[in-house]
C-alpha positions in Angstrom: 0.0 0.0 0.0 1.2 3.5 -0.8 -0.2 6.9 0.0 -0.4 10.3 -1.6 -1.8 13.7 -0.5 -4.0 16.1 -2.3 -2.1 19.3 -2.1 -5.2 21.5 -2.0 -6.5 20.1 1.3 -4.0 17.6 2.5 -6.3 14.6 2.4 -4.4 11.3 2.4 -5.2 8.9 -0.4 -4.4 5.2 -0.3 -3.5 3.3 -3.4 -1.9 0.1 -4.6 0.0 -0.8 -7.7 0.8 -4.3 -9.2 1.9 -5.6 -12.5 3.9 -4.3 -15.4 2.9 -2.5 -18.6 0.8 0.5 -19.5 -0.9 2.0 -16.4 -4.6 1.5 -15.7 -6.3 3.3 -12.8 -9.4 1.6 -11.3 -11.9 3.4 -9.1 -14.6 1.6 -7.1 -18.2 2.6 -6.4 -19.8 4.3 -3.3 -19.2 2.6 0.0 -16.8 0.1 -1.5 -13.0 0.1 -1.6 -10.2 -0.7 -4.0 -10.3 -4.3 -2.7 -13.3 -5.0 -5.0 -11.0 -5.2 -8.1 -8.9 -7.9 -6.6 -11.9 -9.7 -5.0 -13.9 -9.8 -8.2 -10.9 -11.0 -10.3 -10.1 -7.9 -12.3 -6.7 -7.3 -10.9 -5.6 -10.8 -11.7 -6.8 -10.6 -15.3 -5.3 -7.1 -15.9 -1.9 -7.4 -14.1 -0.5 -9.7 -16.8 -0.3 -6.9 -19.3 -0.9 -3.7 -17.3 0.4 -1.9 -14.3 -2.8 -1.9 -12.2 -3.3 1.1 -9.9 -6.3 0.9 -7.5 -7.2 3.7 -5.2 -9.6 4.2 -2.3 -11.7 7.3 -2.8 -11.6 9.8 0.0 -14.1 8.8 2.6 -13.5 5.1 1.8 -11.2 2.3 2.7 -7.8 3.4 4.0 -8.0 6.9 2.6 -8.8 9.9 4.9 -12.4 10.6 5.7 -13.5 14.2 5.8 -16.8 14.8 7.5 -18.0 17.8 5.4 -20.0 17.4 2.2 -18.0 20.0 0.4 -14.9 17.8 0.7 -16.5 15.4 -1.8 -17.0 17.8 -4.7 -16.4 16.1 -8.0 -13.6 18.6 -8.9 -11.8 17.5 -5.7 -12.3 13.8 -6.6 -10.8 14.5 -10.0 -7.8 16.2 -8.3 -7.5 13.1 -6.1 -7.3 10.8 -9.1 -4.6 13.0 -10.7 -2.7 13.1 -7.4 -2.6 9.3 -7.4 -1.5 9.1 -11.1 1.3 11.6 -10.3 2.4 9.7 -7.3 2.4 6.4 -9.2 4.5 8.1 -12.0 1.8 7.6 -14.6 1.7 10.5 -17.1 -1.1 8.7 -19.0 -3.3 5.8 -18.0 -6.3 3.8 -19.0 -9.2 4.4 -16.6 -11.9 2.0 -15.4 -14.6 3.1 -13.0 -17.7 1.6 -11.5 -20.7 3.6 -10.5 -19.4 6.9 -8.9 -16.0 5.7 -10.3 -17.5 5.9 -13.7 -18.9 9.4 -13.1 -15.4 10.4 -11.9 -14.0 9.0 -15.2 -16.3 11.2 -17.3 -15.3 14.2 -15.2 -11.6 13.3 -15.5 -11.9 12.9 -19.3 -13.6 16.3 -19.5 -11.0 18.0 -17.2 -7.7 16.3 -18.2 -8.2 14.3 -21.4 -4.4 14.4 -22.0 -3.9 12.1 -19.0 -6.2 9.3 -20.4 -5.3 6.5 -22.8 -8.9 5.3 -22.7 -12.1 5.5 -20.5 -14.2 2.6 -19.4 -17.3 3.1 -17.3 -19.3 0.4 -15.5 -22.8 1.5 -14.5 -21.6 5.1 -14.8 -23.2 8.3 -15.7 -22.2 11.9 -16.5 -25.2 13.2 -14.5 -27.1 12.3 -11.4 -30.7 13.1 -10.6 -32.0 14.2 -7.2 -33.2 11.1 -5.4 -30.8 8.8 -7.2 -29.1 7.6 -4.0 -32.5 6.7 -2.5 -33.4 4.8 -5.6 -30.3 2.8 -5.5 -30.6 1.9 -1.8 -33.9 3.0 -0.1 -35.7 6.3 0.2 -35.0 6.8 4.0 -31.3 6.1 3.7 -30.2 9.6 5.0 -32.4 9.4 8.1 -31.1 5.9 8.8 -27.5 7.1 8.6 -28.2 10.0 10.8 -29.9 8.0 13.5 -28.2 4.7 13.5 -25.1 4.8 11.2 -24.2 1.9 9.0 -26.1 -0.7 11.0 -29.3 1.2 10.4 -28.4 1.8 6.8 -27.8 -1.9 6.1 -30.9 -3.0 8.0 -33.1 -0.5 6.1 -31.6 -1.6 2.8 -32.2 -5.2 3.5 -35.8 -4.5 4.6 -36.4 -2.5 1.4 -35.1 -5.4 -0.7 -36.8 -8.0 1.3 -33.6 -10.1 1.3 -30.3 -10.2 3.0 -27.1 -8.9 1.4 -24.4 -11.3 0.6 -21.7 -11.5 3.3 -19.0 -9.7 1.3 -21.2 -6.8 0.4 -22.6 -6.5 3.9 -19.2 -6.5 5.4 -17.9 -3.9 3.0 -20.8 -1.5 3.8 -20.6 -2.0 7.5 -16.9 -1.0 7.4 -17.9 2.5 6.5 -18.3 5.5 8.8 -22.0 6.4 8.6 -21.5 10.2 9.1 -18.8 10.3 6.4 -21.0 8.4 4.0 -23.9 10.8 4.8 -21.8 13.8 3.9 -20.5 12.0 0.8 -24.0 11.2 -0.4 -25.2 14.7 0.2 -22.5 16.1 -2.1 -23.1 13.4 -4.7 -26.7 14.4 -5.2 -25.8 18.1 -5.3 -23.3 17.7 -8.1 -24.3 19.2 -11.5 -24.2 17.2 -14.7 -21.4 17.5 -17.1 -22.8 19.8 -19.8 -23.5 17.9 -23.1 -21.3 20.3 -25.1 -18.4 19.5 -22.8 -19.2 15.8 -23.1 -19.3 16.1 -26.9 -15.8 17.6 -26.9 -14.3 14.5 -25.2 -12.2 12.6 -27.8 -10.9 9.8 -25.5 -11.6 6.3 -26.7 -14.5 5.1 -24.4 -16.3 1.9 -23.6 -19.5 2.5 -21.7 -20.9 -0.7 -20.1 -24.2 -1.0 -18.2 -26.7 -3.7 -17.3 -30.0 -4.0 -19.1 -31.7 -3.9 -15.8 -29.8 -0.8 -14.8 -32.1 1.3 -16.9 -31.0 4.8 -15.9 -27.3 4.2 -16.3 -27.8 2.3 -19.6 -29.9 5.2 -20.9 -27.2 7.7 -19.8 -24.5 5.6 -21.4 -26.4 5.5 -24.7 -26.9 9.2 -24.6 -23.2 9.8 -23.8 -22.2 7.5 -26.7 -24.3 9.6 -29.2 -22.4 12.7 -28.1 -18.8 11.4 -27.6 -16.8 10.9 -30.8 -15.1 7.6 -29.8 -17.6 6.0 -27.4 -19.3 2.7 -27.7 -22.0 1.1 -25.5 -21.9 -2.5 -24.4 -25.1 -3.8 -22.7 -24.7 -6.5 -20.0 -27.8 -8.7 -20.3 -29.9 -9.0 -17.1 -27.5 -7.1 -14.8 -28.7 -4.4 -12.5 -26.5 -1.7 -10.9 -25.3 -3.9 -8.1 -24.4 -6.8 -10.3 -22.7 -4.8 -13.0 -19.2 -6.2 -12.4 -20.1 -9.8 -11.6 -19.4 -12.3 -13.0 -16.2 -10.7 -14.4 -15.5 -12.8 -17.4 -18.2 -11.4 -19.8 -17.0 -7.9 -18.9 -13.4 -8.8 -19.4 -14.2 -10.4 -22.8 -15.3 -6.9 -24.0 -12.8 -4.8 -22.0 -9.5 -6.5 -22.7 -9.7 -6.3 -26.5 -10.8 -2.7 -26.2 -7.7 -1.9 -24.0 -5.4 -3.8 -26.4 -6.7 -1.6 -29.3 -5.8 1.6 -27.4 
């Protein structure tokens, strides 16, 4: 494990590197950590040909956890990603991001396209609508976090689904700080969309992947692909937002050839 610091606010960022070859930066989704890429089999598949850089977003995993919503502004998350790339000595890198990691990828491509060899999003979007977090989890998530932290959040989510989470997901969510996640979610919903004229100016080769049951992200991926000059959508049959990355092999069957071409 290595660390780097965002020079603007001093927040410490945890990241790992493994493998040899062109760099690829992977960014996880909300309330998860960089460990998902190893746990789901992506690191093993990529490390044979790429130098895999995985980072914990601020507020997650081993990175520092500010308690104010403003600390999670997307511009700051973009600066964090660039900080990690600089610390890892990667002037340019491929990028893969799941969920909020995908939204970070769109923002990074808009702000610093010269740093990216390619962009791949998994269940990502360039915009987020008010209420989206509640739709992903359950409408009363904020009140649950405020009153009972992660235990109440997980209990409310399971009650809303009418089923228990799998052990790995449950453990990952319970490891979060509820007040930090509350601040993070508040800023997430407050973030403006990337304007479509800015999106249309992105000329980075892009692969936008989303499940057919993840309707909002699939629709946004299709819209982005009509605007971006080098973007292509891949639909993942039957997958919802939570199952976007698993099983890994069908995703890798699309992703690895795309990376090799760019």
